[in-house]
C-alpha positions in Angstrom: 281.6 -47.2 224.8 284.9 -46.6 226.6 285.4 -49.2 229.3 285.0 -46.9 232.3 281.9 -45.2 230.7 283.4 -41.7 231.2 281.8 -40.4 228.0 278.4 -42.0 228.9 278.3 -40.1 232.2 279.6 -36.8 230.9 277.0 -34.1 231.2 277.8 -32.4 227.9 279.3 -35.1 225.7 275.9 -36.5 224.5 274.7 -33.1 223.4 278.0 -32.3 221.6 278.1 -35.7 219.9 274.4 -35.4 218.8 274.9 -31.9 217.5 278.0 -32.9 215.5 275.9 -35.8 214.1 273.2 -33.5 213.0 275.7 -31.1 211.4 277.3 -34.0 209.5 273.9 -35.3 208.3 272.9 -31.8 207.2 276.2 -31.3 205.3 275.8 -34.8 203.7 272.3 -34.0 202.6 273.4 -30.7 201.1 276.1 -32.4 199.0 273.4 -34.7 197.7 271.3 -32.0 196.1 273.9 -29.3 195.5 276.0 -31.1 192.9 277.7 -29.6 189.8 274.6 -30.0 187.6 272.1 -27.9 189.7 274.4 -25.8 191.9 274.0 -22.7 189.8 270.2 -23.1 189.7 269.9 -23.5 193.5 272.3 -20.7 194.3 270.4 -18.3 192.0 267.1 -19.3 193.6 268.4 -18.7 197.1 270.1 -15.4 196.3 267.0 -14.1 194.4 264.6 -15.1 197.2 262.0 -12.5 198.2 262.2 -12.5 202.0 258.9 -10.6 202.4 257.1 -13.3 200.3 258.8 -16.0 202.4 257.7 -14.4 205.7 254.2 -14.0 204.4 254.0 -17.7 203.4 255.5 -18.7 206.8 252.8 -16.8 208.7 250.0 -18.2 206.6 251.3 -21.7 206.9 251.8 -21.3 210.7 248.1 -20.3 210.9 247.1 -23.5 209.3 246.2 -22.1 205.9 246.4 -24.4 202.9 248.4 -22.5 200.3 248.8 -23.2 196.6 251.7 -21.1 195.1 250.5 -19.0 192.2 253.2 -16.3 191.6 256.7 -17.1 190.5 258.1 -15.7 193.7 255.9 -18.0 195.8 257.0 -21.0 193.6 260.6 -20.0 194.2 260.0 -20.0 198.0 258.4 -23.4 197.8 261.3 -24.7 195.8 263.7 -23.5 198.5 261.5 -25.1 201.2 261.5 -28.3 199.3 265.3 -28.2 199.1 265.5 -27.6 202.9 263.1 -30.5 203.5 265.3 -32.8 201.4 268.3 -31.8 203.6 266.4 -31.9 206.8 265.2 -35.4 206.1 268.7 -36.7 206.7 268.9 -35.0 210.1 267.8 -37.1 213.0 265.2 -35.3 215.2 264.3 -32.7 212.6 260.8 -31.7 211.7 261.2 -33.1 208.2 262.4 -36.5 209.5 259.3 -36.7 211.6 257.2 -35.9 208.5 258.9 -38.7 206.6 258.1 -41.0 209.5 254.4 -40.1 209.3 254.5 -40.7 205.5 256.0 -44.2 206.2 253.3 -45.0 208.7 250.5 -44.0 206.2 252.2 -46.0 203.5 252.4 -49.0 205.7 248.7 -48.6 206.6 247.8 -48.4 202.9 249.9 -51.5 202.2 249.0 -53.7 205.2 245.8 -52.1 206.6 245.1 -50.4 209.9 247.2 -51.6 212.9 245.6 -54.4 214.9 246.9 -53.0 218.2 249.1 -50.4 219.8 251.5 -50.9 222.6 253.8 -48.6 224.7 256.9 -50.2 226.1 258.3 -48.6 229.2 260.8 -51.0 231.0 261.5 -50.3 234.7 265.2 -49.4 234.1 265.9 -48.6 237.7 264.8 -52.1 238.9 266.3 -54.5 236.3 269.8 -55.9 237.1 270.9 -55.6 233.5 270.0 -51.9 233.4 271.9 -51.3 236.7 275.0 -53.1 235.2 274.8 -50.9 232.0 274.6 -47.8 234.2 277.3 -48.8 236.6 281.1 -48.6 236.0 281.8 -52.2 236.8 283.2 -54.3 233.9 282.1 -57.6 235.3 278.4 -58.4 235.6 277.5 -59.2 239.2 273.7 -58.8 239.9 273.7 -57.3 243.4 270.7 -55.8 245.1 271.1 -52.0 245.7 269.0 -49.6 247.5 266.4 -47.7 245.6 268.3 -44.4 245.8 271.5 -45.9 244.6 269.8 -47.5 241.6 267.9 -44.3 240.8 271.1 -42.3 240.8 273.0 -44.7 238.7 270.4 -44.7 236.0 270.0 -40.9 236.1 273.7 -40.4 235.8 274.1 -42.7 232.8 271.3 -42.2 230.2 273.3 -44.3 227.7 273.0 -47.3 230.0 269.2 -46.8 230.2 269.1 -46.5 226.4 271.1 -49.7 225.9 268.8 -51.5 228.3 265.7 -50.2 226.5 267.2 -51.4 223.1 267.7 -54.9 224.6 264.2 -55.1 225.9 262.6 -53.9 222.6 264.7 -56.3 220.6 263.7 -59.2 222.8 260.0 -58.1 222.5 260.2 -58.1 218.7 262.0 -61.5 218.6 260.1 -63.5 221.2 256.7 -61.8 221.5 256.1 -60.8 217.8 258.3 -63.5 216.3 260.3 -61.1 214.1 263.4 -62.6 212.5 262.6 -66.1 213.9 261.2 -69.4 212.6 258.3 -69.4 215.0 255.0 -67.5 215.2 254.6 -64.6 217.7 252.3 -64.9 220.6 249.6 -63.1 218.6 250.2 -65.1 215.4 252.0 -64.1 212.3 253.2 -60.5 212.3 252.8 -58.9 208.9 254.3 -55.6 209.8 255.3 -53.3 212.7 256.4 -49.7 213.1 258.0 -48.2 216.2 259.0 -44.8 217.3 260.7 -43.3 220.4 259.3 -40.6 222.6 261.3 -39.1 225.5 260.0 -36.8 228.1 262.2 -35.2 230.8 260.8 -33.8 234.0 262.6 -31.9 236.7 261.5 -31.2 240.2 
């Protein structure tokens, strides 16, 4: 969030920062499970792991087979997988974190019932003055009309600005349309629960 947005427009900085964040989360998750009480147990399980059994389980699981571990070696492999899942759950964007999100959604459905409606929010970030301001390097907000090409380039060169604009629009939607965190009802009545996820797709021509 430096004033001239040099880090927002840097090509490599977001990837480096995100990678370091994932590493930190993985290390923090490792410290949670590998404490003094069970360190010896986990280290012995990892060192004594039968790689051939693990490869066989991986191939069977990849093919969609439902496996119930029977032998001790298979149980040891599943214990290691469970430990890795526990660590991966702390890492943003990991397969385990997505699995946890699916579990949260199913739990919410069990508690509140099936969703009444679904909605996809896709703000036009290359047309809104606030998005252009976030993407530009100007410190003072002055909503000026730019050509389509200029607006498109600004947004493409600063993905952080587009993400900030998206966050503002979603927050306003939750507050004013759904009535979340306010003393008034939403447009569709009382909102009992909501769950949102982000999906990003990149195309190149």
